[in-house]
C-alpha angles and dihedrals in degrees: 000000000000120000121237103252098170098099115134121264112255115260124235113256092242093055107101094199114105120245116266112246116256111259118248111265119255109263090239097048133078111262120251124235113301095016124120127262121291113273093233096051131065119230092256096054116118114234111282094007095116110029113189112262095358136094119224092238099182092052094044092049088054089056090046088054089053089053090048094051095045092047093047094047091052094058100028095098090062090067096047100033099124093050093046094048093048094046094048095041101241135112122266094250090056092045090049088065087073086082092047094049090051090056090044091054089053096045096047099046110030094087101042094042092047089053094048094047099040093109097049122103109264100232093049090050093048091051091049093050094049091046089054089048091053090049092051093051091047091054090047091052093050100035116127097194143040098245094055091046091053091048090051091049090052090051090049089053091050091052092045093050093053091046092050092050088052105041104068093050090045091054092049092053091053095054135070111255094255091054102042094105091052090050092055091044090054092050091048093056084088090077102059091037090054094047099041101035110008100054095050089046091049090049090051092050091047091051096047104033102019134265092269090059090052091056092043088055089055088056093049092050091048092052089052089049091053090058090048092052092048092051105040115013115093122228128238131188123252123246114290114247092241091059097049122103128181104292096234089056088076087076088070092058108107110265098014097093095053091050092050093048092048088050093052096048099036093050091046090053093048096044098050089058098037093050092054100033092117090052091048092050090049087054087056093048092252098113092137094051100066095103093049094046091050090047090055089047092049095048091049089048091056090052090048095054091048091053090046093051092050096050110021095098089063105024111035094133095045091047092051092050091047092049091052093048094046093053089046092052089048090053091049091052091049090051089054097039101092105131092003105090097172088064089062092062091047089050092049090053093049091045091053092045090053100041103038096078097038097095090053094044095050096043091048092048091049093049093047093048094043095055107173088004092055095121091051090049090050091051091053091046091053091049094050092043092057093041088055091049091053090043092050091062092048096045091045091052092050091049091049093051095042107034107008133241093298088072095066101084092042090052090051090053091050092052095046093057093073090041090058091046092051094049091048091048095048095069096126097043131012100022105025123175090241122038119225108266094010118145094232 
């Protein structure tokens, strides 16, 4: 970036004329000595951490990898459940709770840990969380009994929850204001990659090399990520004590509550169907098509997050409305798909197009609405997200026992109606037509 070379020439001592004031630096150039901070960087930004008009790709990809690893580790037991249950001497239903306890660790601790660590430097905190995550996966890989495995899974969920509460705000601070939505979108690509590619790969590794090897690989990848963070991710200070408020008070900031409520209900709707998609497809006579349906969903999710990243800084509200409507249309098609199997693949594509960008949309909306309380808003979002994931499994099970698999898409439609109403109603705060700092 070019230096500002327009400072005035020094006057001779005998010249009585006063020195001309130094001109203000060009907004796109680095300030000269004595000038104020760059307009595109906050006072706490390390040099070069937020270049004007550019995203720090290497650093953001490191954060995306953290999202990938935490998302993959959460769902990995589902792909190796029979082997884990046999090795540890418990039934598959009991072993399946290893996914639930991970989400429980995240939901119970994201808010209190975010409050306790608010003053710590961000890079040091990120390194500590990922180191704890590596330790938890190492213990899981080596564990000889069920109780220790469950304790390690809880610890992994705790580390993941703190990381998730940290990452969106971290990405925003690295990016220029007009690119903050794109920065979060890039980081959130870790989710669809984990679900569409990582989980099948983990299942394959677990089947060929053993489930312990799959978890050991998570540790190895996390150790490599730690080195990446040390080398290329910039540091930022924590929040000064004088600026901190009780973390739950962020819910009173205009716009935060609607975003949190949309998160709770939207994730619940998605999870109750996604968790039981194999059961629903079996109800349709498509029990052998689960992998293909999920592949269509995953591919559409990747496209969705690309579209979201390209347009979120100008169209957050429109994208959130479109996401809600697309998932609703997908649910309606699934409800009408009995005997019409091609409709299921169309529905899976629409579902992925709608859902893929939702994590980015909701985290961006929470950070925008939260303002100075953005990290607190993120911590609450992470808590509600994981509570909704756990609740989706419970609600889906109750629906399956009481009404049967055919009730799933209708239940999704019923839950999405208040989601649509809340997004429409939060036009001034929460889901505004124009994002703060957006170019449009």
